N, C-alpha and C positions, 0 to 999 in steps of 0.2 A: 504493500500500500504506500509506504513512504517513498519507494523508488518511483511509483507511478505518479505521485504528486510532484516529485522533483522533476521528472521528465516533462510533465504537463507545464509546469512553471517555466522550465528551460525553453520549451517550444514556444510558449507564449512570448517570452522575452525576445527570442530570436525573430519571431514574426513582427513584433513591434519595432525592433531595430531595423529590419528590412524595409518596412513601410516608412519609417521616419527618414531613413537614408535615401530612399527612392523618391520621396515626395518633396525634395528640396527645391531651391530656386532653379527655374529653367533658364537656360542660356538665352541671352538677348539675341534677337534676330537682326536688330539694327540698334546701334548705339553710337551717336555722334554728339560732339559738343563743339560749340563755337565760342571763342574768346571775345569778350566785349572790350572795346577801346577803354583803357584805364583812365582816359581823360573824360569819359562819359559816353553813355549810350544815347545817341541822338534820337529824338522822337520819330524822325522819318527813316531811321535805319532799320532795315528788315533783315532778319536772320532766317535764311531759307535752308531747309533740309529736304533732300531728294531721297524718298524712301521707296526702294523697289519692292513690289508685292508680287509674289509668284504662287500664292495660295489663297483660294477663295472659299475653302471649306472649313478651315480652322478658325478658332476664336482667339482674338488678340487683345492686348492692352497697350495703350500708349501711356508713357510716363514722361514727365518733364523733370529734368535735373537742373537745379539752380545753385549756383555758387556765388555767394555774396561776401564782400569784405565786411569786417566788423565796424567800419566807419559809414556803412550804409545808413542813411538818415531816416528810414521808415521801418515800420514793423511788417509791412506787407509789400507785395508787388502785383500790380495789375498787368496782365498780358492780353494782347489781342492776337488771336490765333486764326489763321486762315488755312484750310485744307483744300487743296485742289486735286481732284481725281484725274485720271488719265484722259477721260473724255471731256475735261474742261469744267465740269460742274464744281461748284465751290460751296464750302460750309464755313461760317465764321462763328467764333466763340469769344467770350470775354472771361478770363480766368482771374481769380484773386487768391493768391497764396500767401499764407502767414509765414513770415521769416523770423518773427520774434513773438514772444509771449507778451501779454499786457504788462508784465513786470519789467520788460525791457531785456530779459534774458533771450539770447538767440536760440532758435530751434536748430536741429540738424547736427551733423557730425563736424567736429573740429576740435583740435586740442585746446587746452586751457590757454596756451600762449599763442595760438594760431590767430592770424588776422583774417582767416577765411572760415566760412561755414558752408556746408553742402547739404542740400535737401533734395529728396526725390519725391515727387507728388504724382498721383494718378491724374491723368488728363481724361482719358476715355477707357472704359473697361468693356469687355464683352463685345468687341468689334468683329464683324465679319465683313471683309472687303467685298464689294459687289463686282469688282472686275480686276483683272490682272493689269500690271503696268506700274509706272512710276507715279507716286503721289507726292505732291509738294506741300510740305508743312512749313508755314511762315509765322514768325513771331515778331511783334513790335511791342515795346513797353507801352502801357496805358496810364502811366503816371502823368501828373500835371507839369512836370519839368520838361523843358526843351532838351536838356542834356542831363541824363540821369547818372549820377555817380554812385559807385559802390557795388554794382553788379559785375562780377568777374567773368561769368560764362553762363550760357544757356545750352542745355542738352536735350536730346530727344531719344527715348528708348522705346523699342517695340519688342514685346515678348508675347509668347503664348499665354493665354489666360488660364 
């Protein structure tokens, strides 16, 4: 009886181990980042990402990776996003991402003495692309400043959901 219980527990632990190891982060299908001018991100400056799509059956997630300096003057960042499909159809969104808590403490990863913080936010989840081809995803900042200081880079990640 003791041996049976031991073997059952061992099998259960092995099964849990296998499931937890196999269910980890999936590899990014697309991951690019663009550095923003350290002298400021001009309101009319567009950051374009060309995303090749060769799968219309799977479900995907788009994520935005933002890297800001700790001298960034705001606790959030508004982004205007435009997605252009291969057939020319477009979709526009306005995003608002929190980069700091109300207390003023920065969100995201970054060492205690680092002057940078990095956050990854979901943009769209459960996407099924309607057609094959290259999609263009464009970002502009939506803040009231003509030239926005403190944003170091903007990135786009595409993963299976």
